[in-house]
Each structure stands twice: as structure tokens, then as C-alpha cells.
C-alpha positions in Angstrom: 128.0 139.4 114.8 130.8 138.4 112.4 133.0 135.3 112.1 136.0 134.7 109.8 135.3 132.7 106.7 138.1 130.2 107.5 136.6 129.5 110.9 133.2 128.8 109.4 134.7 126.5 106.8 136.4 124.4 109.5 133.2 124.2 111.5 131.2 123.1 108.4 133.7 120.4 107.5 133.6 119.1 111.0 129.8 118.9 111.0 129.7 117.3 107.5 132.2 114.6 108.7 130.0 114.0 111.7 127.1 113.1 109.5 129.1 111.0 107.0 126.2 108.8 105.7 124.2 111.9 104.7 127.2 113.9 103.5 127.7 111.7 100.4 124.1 112.3 99.4 124.4 115.9 100.1 127.3 116.7 97.8 125.4 115.5 94.8 123.0 118.4 95.2 126.1 120.6 95.0 124.0 123.3 96.4 124.4 126.8 97.6 122.1 129.3 98.8 121.0 131.3 101.7 119.9 133.7 103.8 118.3 136.3 105.6 118.9 139.9 106.2 117.6 142.9 107.8 117.5 146.4 108.9 113.9 146.6 109.8 112.9 149.5 112.1 109.7 150.5 113.7 107.8 147.4 112.7 104.5 146.9 114.6 104.3 143.6 116.5 100.7 143.1 117.3 100.5 139.7 118.9 97.0 139.8 120.2 95.9 138.6 123.6 94.0 135.5 122.4 95.9 132.6 121.0 94.9 129.0 120.5 96.1 125.8 118.7 93.3 123.3 118.2 94.2 119.8 117.1 91.5 117.7 115.5 90.3 115.2 112.9 87.5 116.4 110.6 85.9 114.1 108.1 85.1 116.9 105.7 88.7 118.1 105.7 89.8 114.5 105.2 87.5 113.9 102.2 88.5 117.2 100.6 92.3 116.5 101.0 92.1 112.9 99.7 90.1 113.9 96.6 92.1 117.1 96.1 95.4 115.2 96.2 94.1 112.3 94.0 93.0 114.8 91.3 96.6 115.9 90.6 95.3 119.5 90.0 98.6 121.2 91.0 102.1 119.8 90.4 104.3 119.5 93.4 101.4 120.2 95.8 99.6 117.0 95.0 101.7 114.1 96.2 102.4 111.3 93.8 101.6 108.7 96.5 97.9 109.7 96.4 97.8 109.4 92.6 99.5 106.0 92.7 97.2 104.7 95.4 94.1 105.9 93.7 95.0 104.6 90.2 96.1 101.2 91.4 93.0 100.7 93.6 90.5 102.4 91.3 91.6 102.5 87.6 90.1 105.6 86.1 87.1 105.4 83.9 86.4 108.0 81.2 83.9 109.6 83.5 86.4 109.7 86.3 88.9 111.5 84.1 86.3 114.0 83.0 85.4 114.8 86.6 89.1 115.3 87.6 89.7 117.5 84.5 86.8 119.8 85.5 87.9 119.8 89.1 91.4 120.9 88.0 90.0 123.9 86.1 87.9 124.9 89.1 90.8 124.7 91.6 93.1 126.7 89.3 90.4 129.4 88.9 90.1 130.0 92.7 93.7 129.4 93.8 95.2 132.9 93.9 99.0 133.0 94.3 100.9 133.8 91.1 104.1 134.1 93.1 104.0 130.4 94.0 105.0 129.7 90.3 108.1 132.0 90.4 111.2 129.9 90.9 113.9 132.5 90.4 114.6 133.9 93.8 115.9 137.2 92.3 112.5 137.8 90.6 110.3 136.6 93.4 108.4 139.4 95.2 109.0 137.7 98.6 112.6 136.7 97.7 113.8 133.8 99.9 110.7 133.7 102.0 107.1 132.4 101.9 104.8 134.7 99.9 102.4 136.8 101.9 99.7 135.5 99.5 100.2 132.0 100.8 98.1 133.0 103.8 95.1 133.6 101.6 95.8 131.7 98.4 93.2 128.9 98.8 89.8 130.2 99.9 88.1 127.1 98.6 90.3 124.8 100.6 89.7 126.9 103.8 86.0 126.5 103.5 86.3 122.7 103.5 88.8 122.8 106.4 86.5 124.9 108.5 83.3 122.9 107.8 82.0 120.0 109.9 80.0 118.5 107.0 80.1 118.6 103.2 76.7 120.2 103.3 78.0 123.0 105.4 80.9 123.4 103.0 78.6 123.6 100.0 76.5 126.3 101.7 79.6 128.3 102.5 80.8 127.9 98.9 77.8 129.7 97.6 79.5 132.9 98.6 82.6 132.1 96.5 81.5 129.9 93.6 78.8 130.2 91.0 75.7 128.0 91.5 76.8 125.8 88.6 80.2 125.3 90.2 78.7 124.4 93.6 76.5 121.9 91.8 79.5 120.4 90.1 81.3 119.9 93.4 78.2 118.2 94.9 78.1 115.8 91.9 81.9 115.3 92.1 81.8 114.1 95.7 78.7 112.0 95.0 80.4 110.3 92.1 83.5 109.3 94.1 81.7 108.6 97.4 81.8 104.8 97.3 85.5 104.9 96.6 86.5 107.3 99.3 84.2 105.8 102.0 86.5 103.0 103.0 89.3 105.6 103.5 87.0 107.5 105.9 86.4 104.3 107.9 90.1 103.7 108.1 90.7 107.3 109.1 88.7 107.1 112.3 92.0 106.1 114.0 93.2 109.6 113.4 90.8 110.9 116.1 93.2 109.4 118.7 96.3 110.7 117.0 94.8 114.2 117.2 93.9 113.8 120.8 97.4 112.5 121.7 99.1 115.6 120.2 96.6 118.1 121.5 98.1 118.5 125.1 101.6 119.6 124.0 100.0 122.4 122.0 98.2 123.8 125.0 101.5 124.5 126.9 101.6 128.3 127.7 105.4 128.1 127.5 104.9 127.3 123.8 103.0 130.5 123.3 105.9 132.5 124.8 108.3 130.6 122.6 106.4 131.3 119.4 105.9 135.0 120.3 109.6 135.3 120.8 110.3 133.6 117.4 107.9 136.1 115.9 109.8 138.9 117.4 113.0 137.6 115.8 111.3 137.8 112.4 109.9 141.3 113.2 106.6 139.7 112.3 103.5 138.5 114.1 101.8 135.3 115.2 98.3 134.2 114.1 95.7 134.0 116.8 93.8 130.8 116.1 95.5 127.8 114.5 93.7 124.6 113.6 95.8 121.5 113.1 94.0 118.8 111.0 95.1 115.2 110.7 94.1 113.7 107.3 94.6 110.4 105.6 97.6 109.7 103.4 98.7 106.4 101.7 100.9 104.3 103.9 104.6 104.8 103.0 108.0 105.9 104.3 107.2 109.6 104.4 104.5 111.8 105.9 103.9 115.4 104.9 102.5 118.6 106.3 101.6 122.0 104.9 100.1 125.3 106.1 96.9 126.7 104.5 96.8 130.0 106.1 96.2 129.3 109.8 95.0 125.7 109.1 97.9 123.3 109.4 97.4 120.0 107.5 99.2 116.9 108.7 99.1 114.1 106.2 99.7 110.5 107.4 98.3 107.0 107.2 96.3 106.0 110.3 98.7 103.0 110.8 101.8 105.1 110.7 104.1 104.3 113.7 103.6 107.0 116.3 107.3 108.1 116.1 106.9 108.8 112.4 103.5 110.7 112.6 104.0 114.4 112.1 103.8 115.6 115.8 104.3 118.8 117.8 107.6 119.7 116.3 106.2 119.5 112.7 103.2 121.6 113.9 105.5 124.2 115.2 107.5 124.0 112.0 104.4 124.9 110.0 103.5 127.7 112.3 106.9 129.2 111.7 106.1 129.4 108.0 103.0 131.4 108.8 105.1 133.8 110.9 107.6 134.1 108.1 104.8 134.8 105.6 103.5 137.7 107.7 106.8 139.6 107.5 106.5 142.9 105.6 107.4 142.7 101.9 110.0 145.4 102.4 111.7 143.3 105.0 111.7 140.2 102.8 113.1 142.1 99.9 115.8 143.8 102.0 116.8 140.6 103.6 117.0 138.8 100.3 119.0 141.6 98.6 121.6 141.8 101.4 122.0 138.1 101.7 122.4 137.5 98.0 125.1 140.2 97.8 127.4 137.9 99.9 126.1 134.5 98.9 127.1 133.4 95.3 125.3 130.1 95.0 121.7 131.2 94.3 119.8 129.1 91.8 121.3 125.8 92.9 118.3 124.7 95.0 114.6 125.3 95.2 113.7 128.9 96.2 112.1 128.1 99.6 114.7 125.5 100.5 117.5 128.1 100.4 116.6 129.8 103.7 112.9 129.5 104.5 113.0 125.8 105.3 116.3 125.7 107.1 115.1 128.4 109.5 111.8 126.6 110.0 113.7 123.4 110.8 115.9 125.3 113.4 112.9 126.9 115.2 110.4 124.0 114.7 112.6 120.9 115.1 116.0 121.7 116.6 115.3 124.4 119.2 111.7 123.5 119.9 112.6 119.9 120.7 115.6 120.9 122.7 113.4 123.1 124.9 110.2 121.1 125.1 111.2 117.4 124.5 114.9 117.0 125.4 114.9 113.2 125.1 113.6 113.2 121.6 115.9 116.0 120.7 118.9 113.9 121.8 117.7 111.0 119.6 117.1 113.2 116.5 120.3 115.2 117.0 122.3 112.0 117.2 120.8 110.9 113.9 121.7 114.2 112.3 118.5 114.1 110.3 116.1 117.0 110.8 114.7 117.3 107.3 114.6 115.0 104.3 116.7 117.2 102.0 120.5 117.4 102.3 121.0 121.2 101.9 118.1 122.0 104.3 119.3 119.4 106.9 123.0 120.4 107.0 122.4 124.1 106.8 119.9 123.9 109.6 122.4 122.0 111.7 124.9 124.8 111.1 122.5 127.5 112.0 121.1 125.9 115.1 123.9 127.0 117.6 123.8 130.5 116.2 120.1 130.8 116.4 120.0 129.4 119.9 122.3 132.2 121.0 120.1 134.7 119.2 117.0 133.3 120.9 118.6 133.5 124.4 119.7 137.1 123.8 116.4 138.2 122.3 118.2 139.6 119.2 116.2 140.3 116.1 117.1 140.3 112.5 119.9 142.8 111.8 122.6 143.4 109.2 125.5 141.8 111.2 123.5 138.7 111.9 122.5 138.3 108.3 126.1 138.7 107.2 127.2 135.9 109.4 124.4 133.7 108.0 125.4 134.6 104.5 129.1 133.8 105.3 128.1 130.4 106.6 126.0 129.7 103.5 128.8 130.8 101.2 131.4 128.6 103.0 129.1 125.6 102.9 128.5 126.2 99.2 132.3 126.4 98.6 132.9 123.2 100.6 130.3 121.2 98.7 131.3 122.4 95.3 135.0 121.8 95.9 134.3 118.3 97.2 132.1 117.6 94.2 134.9 118.7 91.9 137.4 116.4 93.6 135.1 113.5 93.4 134.6 113.9 89.7 138.3 114.4 88.9 
């Protein structure tokens, strides 16, 4: 599937002009980067017969996420909004600081994914894609996500941590309990949020859709996903992230329903878990082939080059078009799928191509990857040339 570079350039310019307000922000990133490749033969696609997506609110997961984020133990993962909220409402005492410092050391000890710190896509073991280790990188977090009470979590942790480390965590949560308790009261509203978004996740057509996306990636789908809604400070943005097959949705209980991370965001995060399950050989091959054609690597964060645009295509654009056409029309009109210019525009460009791929049942192959790389290169050339004209 090949297209002339000039044709792609004309199409890109047309799409950029159609989203004029976002276009000006976009060129300042002067990005380039992209995409996927292939040649994967004889890959086993074990989907499993059982599949479920459970949507819930769990107090234990909520307490863990609030304190984990407030501790600032990992840059970029811990959102600044939690730190700002906590420091403004509860100025840190010397004892608080000591607890957070010890907590940071404990989290770093048991968080196992050295690849997450590799920013150079040419040196990353998984290249342009989510690391396989991301599925198992946080065993401590998974224990809290899977537990109904803190006591249950502490009992489970005895199989992972030393007795002294378990005792420290018990003291850690006891120390901050009076401060996080009001948040738990406020968070009870998230029970209804979880209930409202549960029904769309039970649609059997969604299972078929996700399995077909997994076939595209020459990968596989997890069997049991648990979506957990947790408290976040009230603000303009909400966030979400996968922790293996736990999908964490961060939002304030009073967030307007249209801004709460809903079914499309849930699907978006599931796509990341499918991508992570690709074979290392495939990830490396796809990255190598793509970067041979695309010359803008290094201009944007590693996972925003291709991983995020594809997740936006499958999770927002095509999912909504298929399962919620009215919302799709609203979002498509706004031309904003993701709060990052390169990801947003590149996903817009890829969506028609990937819709055709979905309809045909095509999987990753060299010709398709070349077309994706051509589109990325043309987009990169357009943005850099416009940036040069603006500065001259």
C-alpha cells in the first residue's frame, strides 16, 4: 500500500488548515517521528475464550493512588496536580517529608522496568512501542489495585516485601489517614461514575473489535481487565494509565461527565496493553524499518511518536465512530483527540488509512508501514518548513 509523497503532503496541509487553531500550537513542537513496521510471520494469536472488563471504584486502590501520586516518587508518572493539592492543603512537616522519602526508596526498589527510563528510540529495546515489562513493572501497585481493604493488601504484600517494609507501609498509611480520609468521603461519588460506564464495556461487539485490533498488531488481548476510577484534584485535565491489566482512570468526582475518562479512554488504554504484548522481534523490526524512511526521530517523546497516535486511532477515532457515532461527530468536528499536537494531528492523518485496514482485516506488513512512514516524513517536512518560514 504505497502513496506518492506529494499526495500525502497535500493531504496533510489540507488537514492542518482544517484545524487552524491547533495548527499554530502544533508547529512550535516542530516534530517528526513515526511509525510502525512489520514482516511478522507465524505469530501465535491466543485470544482465550474468556474475556471481561470490570469497571469499579475501590477504596483501597483510591487510597494507594492518592498517596502514591502525592509522594512524587517517580517523575512524569506522579502528576504535579496531586503534589500541588497536597502541599497547599497540608504543608509538609519534617515527619511527612521523612515518610515520603522512605516511601520513594521502597517504590523504586520494587518498580522493575529499566526500559521506561530509556528516551532514545534507537536504543530502546521495544523501539517505538510500549515495553513488554510495562505489563509486570509494578507488582506492589497491583496488590493494592486487587485488594478490597488495606489489611488485605498488607497480607498480600508479605509475599513481596520484607516484614519491616510491610510494617513501614502500615505506619505510612496510619500517619496520613486523617489527611486522606476527606478525599475518600468525596470519592464515594465515583461509585456512580463506574456504574454508568460499566454497560458499554459489556458489549460483545466490543470484544470482537478488540480482538480484531489485536490481530492487526499480531499480538493478543488480555483476558480480564479491571477499570478503576480514582480521585484526582479538580482541574482542566483528567488522566489514565494501564498497570498491566488494571486500567486506572484519574478524575475528580465533580468532573463534568463529558470530561470524565469514559469508554473511549478505557479502550485507548487496552490498546496499549495489546501493543505491549507484541513480540520483541516484531517491535524491533517495525521500528527499524520505519526509522529507515522517517528522518525526524528524536523530536518528540519516544512513545508519542507512534504508540500514542495508534492508540488514539483505535481507542478514540475508530472506536467512537463505530460505537458512539454522535460523540464521534462532536469530537471529530473539534479536531482534538489528544492533548498533544503531534499525536493529535498524526492520529487524524492515520485514521482513514487504519479504518481501511480494519475493514479489510489487513495486519502489519512492510507496504503498510512504508505508507505510514511516508505520511510521518511528509508531516515532519511540512511542520519544519512552516516553522522556518515563521522564523524568517
